[in-house]
C-alpha positions as CSV (number, residue, x, y, z in Angstrom):
1,M,93.0,6.3,-38.5
2,T,90.8,9.6,-38.2
3,H,92.7,12.8,-37.9
4,P,92.0,15.4,-35.4
5,G,88.8,17.6,-36.5
6,A,87.6,14.7,-38.8
7,P,83.3,13.8,-37.6
8,G,83.7,11.5,-34.6
9,A,87.9,12.8,-33.7
10,A,87.8,12.4,-30.3
11,G,84.3,13.4,-30.1
12,R,84.7,16.7,-29.3
13,H,83.8,17.8,-32.5
14,D,80.8,20.4,-32.3
15,G,80.2,22.4,-35.5
16,P,81.7,21.5,-38.8
17,V,85.5,21.8,-39.8
18,D,86.1,25.0,-41.6
19,S,83.2,26.6,-38.9
20,P,85.4,28.5,-36.1
21,D,83.8,25.9,-33.2
22,G,85.2,23.0,-35.5
23,L,88.5,24.9,-35.9
24,T,89.3,25.9,-31.8
25,A,88.1,22.0,-31.1
26,R,90.9,20.4,-34.0
27,I,93.3,23.2,-31.9
28,V,92.4,21.5,-28.5
29,T,92.7,18.7,-29.8
30,V,96.1,18.2,-31.9
31,L,97.2,20.7,-28.8
32,T,96.2,18.4,-26.4
33,Q,97.8,14.7,-27.9
34,R,101.6,16.9,-28.3
35,G,100.8,17.8,-24.4
36,Q,100.6,21.8,-25.3
37,T,99.3,24.9,-23.6
38,L,98.2,27.7,-24.8
39,A,98.0,31.5,-23.8
40,T,96.1,34.5,-25.3
41,A,96.9,38.2,-25.1
42,E,93.9,40.6,-26.2
43,S,92.8,43.9,-26.9
44,L,90.1,44.6,-29.3
45,T,88.6,41.2,-28.7
46,G,88.4,42.2,-25.4
47,G,88.3,37.8,-24.0
48,L,86.3,36.8,-26.9
49,L,89.4,34.8,-28.4
50,G,89.7,33.4,-24.1
51,A,85.9,32.6,-24.9
52,A,86.2,30.9,-27.4
53,I,89.0,28.7,-27.1
54,T,87.3,27.6,-23.2
55,A,84.0,27.2,-24.7
56,I,85.8,23.7,-26.2
57,P,85.0,20.4,-23.9
58,G,88.4,19.8,-22.7
59,A,90.5,23.4,-23.2
60,S,91.5,23.3,-19.4
61,A,94.5,20.9,-20.8
62,V,96.1,23.2,-22.8
63,Y,94.6,26.9,-22.5
64,R,96.3,28.8,-19.5
65,G,94.6,32.0,-19.6
66,G,94.8,35.2,-20.7
67,I,95.8,38.4,-20.6
68,V,93.6,41.4,-21.3
69,A,95.5,44.3,-22.3
70,Y,93.3,46.9,-23.6
71,A,94.4,50.1,-22.1
72,T,98.3,50.8,-23.9
73,E,101.1,51.0,-20.3
74,L,99.0,47.2,-19.9
75,K,100.2,45.9,-23.1
76,A,104.5,47.3,-22.0
77,V,103.7,46.5,-17.9
78,L,100.9,43.3,-18.4
79,L,103.0,41.4,-21.0
80,G,106.0,43.1,-21.2
81,V,105.6,44.7,-24.8
82,P,108.4,47.1,-24.8
83,D,108.0,51.5,-24.0
84,G,109.9,52.5,-27.1
85,L,107.9,50.1,-29.4
86,L,104.6,51.5,-28.3
87,A,106.7,54.8,-28.3
88,M,107.3,54.3,-31.6
89,H,104.6,52.1,-34.0
90,G,101.8,52.5,-30.9
91,P,100.0,50.1,-29.7
92,V,98.2,48.7,-33.4
93,H,101.2,47.7,-35.5
94,P,102.5,43.5,-35.9
95,A,105.4,44.2,-33.7
96,V,103.3,45.1,-31.1
97,A,100.7,41.6,-31.6
98,A,104.0,39.6,-32.1
99,A,105.1,40.9,-28.8
100,M,102.1,40.5,-26.7
101,A,102.0,36.8,-27.7
102,A,105.6,36.5,-26.9
103,G,104.6,38.0,-23.7
104,A,101.5,36.0,-23.2
105,R,103.2,32.8,-23.6
106,D,106.2,33.9,-21.7
107,R,105.0,35.2,-18.7
108,L,102.0,32.7,-18.3
109,S,104.3,29.6,-19.2
110,A,102.9,28.3,-21.9
111,T,104.0,26.5,-25.3
112,W,101.7,29.4,-27.8
113,G,101.2,32.7,-27.1
114,L,97.9,34.5,-29.7
115,A,97.5,37.5,-29.2
116,T,95.0,40.2,-31.0
117,T,95.6,43.8,-30.9
118,G,93.7,46.8,-33.2
119,V,90.7,49.4,-33.6
120,A,87.3,48.2,-33.5
121,G,85.5,50.6,-34.2
122,P,83.0,52.6,-34.7
123,D,85.7,55.1,-35.0
124,P,89.3,55.6,-36.2
125,V,92.4,55.1,-33.6
126,G,95.3,57.1,-34.1
127,G,94.9,57.2,-37.7
128,L,94.0,54.1,-37.9
129,A,90.3,52.9,-39.8
130,P,88.3,50.5,-37.6
131,G,89.2,47.1,-38.8
132,T,93.1,47.2,-39.1
133,V,93.9,44.4,-37.1
134,H,97.2,43.0,-36.1
135,I,97.8,39.2,-35.2
136,A,100.1,37.2,-34.4
137,A,101.2,33.9,-32.5
138,S,104.4,32.5,-31.7
139,A,106.0,29.5,-30.4
140,G,109.4,30.7,-31.1
141,T,109.5,33.1,-34.3
142,P,106.2,34.9,-34.2
143,A,103.7,34.2,-37.6
144,T,101.9,37.8,-37.4
145,R,99.0,39.0,-40.1
146,S,97.8,41.9,-41.0
147,L,93.8,42.6,-41.3
148,A,91.7,44.9,-43.2
149,L,87.9,43.9,-41.6
150,A,85.1,45.3,-43.1
151,G,81.8,45.4,-40.9
152,G,81.2,46.6,-37.6
153,R,82.5,46.1,-34.2
154,D,81.1,43.3,-33.1
155,E,81.6,41.9,-36.7
156,V,85.4,42.7,-36.9
157,R,85.8,42.0,-33.3
158,R,84.1,38.4,-34.2
159,D,86.4,38.1,-37.6
160,T,89.7,39.2,-35.5
161,V,89.3,35.7,-33.5
162,A,88.1,33.4,-36.3
163,A,91.2,35.3,-38.5
164,A,93.1,34.6,-34.8
165,L,92.5,30.7,-34.7
166,K,93.3,30.1,-38.2
167,L,96.3,31.3,-37.4
168,L,97.6,29.8,-34.6
169,W,96.3,26.1,-36.4
170,E,98.6,27.2,-39.9
171,Q,101.4,27.6,-37.0
172,V,100.4,24.3,-34.7
173,R,100.4,21.9,-37.7
174,E,103.5,23.6,-39.7
175,D,104.8,23.0,-36.1
176,A,103.9,19.0,-36.3
177,P,106.9,16.6,-36.1
C-alpha cells in the first residue's frame, strides 16, 4: 500500500515528500481521507499559508478558509483572542498563536486550526527581534512552537509557512487512528 506522500499516492504530489509542496499535499491527502477540515489564522504571513494550502489540487475538500488578522485588535475581534491576553503579552506570544488557531477552527467550523504570529522585520516590534515567530496547530489542545528565524522579511515569512505546515503534519500524524 502506498502511504500518503509517497510518489504516486493519490496522484497529487507535485514535489518531493520533504518539500513544502510535498508536505502540504500529504496534509491535504490525509485530511481528505479522514473527512477532516482546516482553517488558518495568519498575521505575519499575510495569507501565504492559505495560498500554500490552496496551491494543492484537491485542497477545496479540506480548506475551509482563513482569517488574516494583521492588526492586533483584529486578533480579538475576528479570532476571539482574549483582550487580556493581548494586553498582557502583546500579539506575538505562544498563547496568542494558540488562541488564534482555536479561533480560526471555531469560527470557520473546521477540524483543525493553524496559526502564525510574529515579527517578519526588517525592524523589531515591541522589543522583539525580526524572526521571532510563534505558530500553533489545534484540533483541541493546541500545540505551539516558538521560532527564532534568520534572514530577511521574505525568508522569515516563507520559513514560517514551512514550519507551520510541519507542525500541523506532526499533529495530524499523532491524531491518526
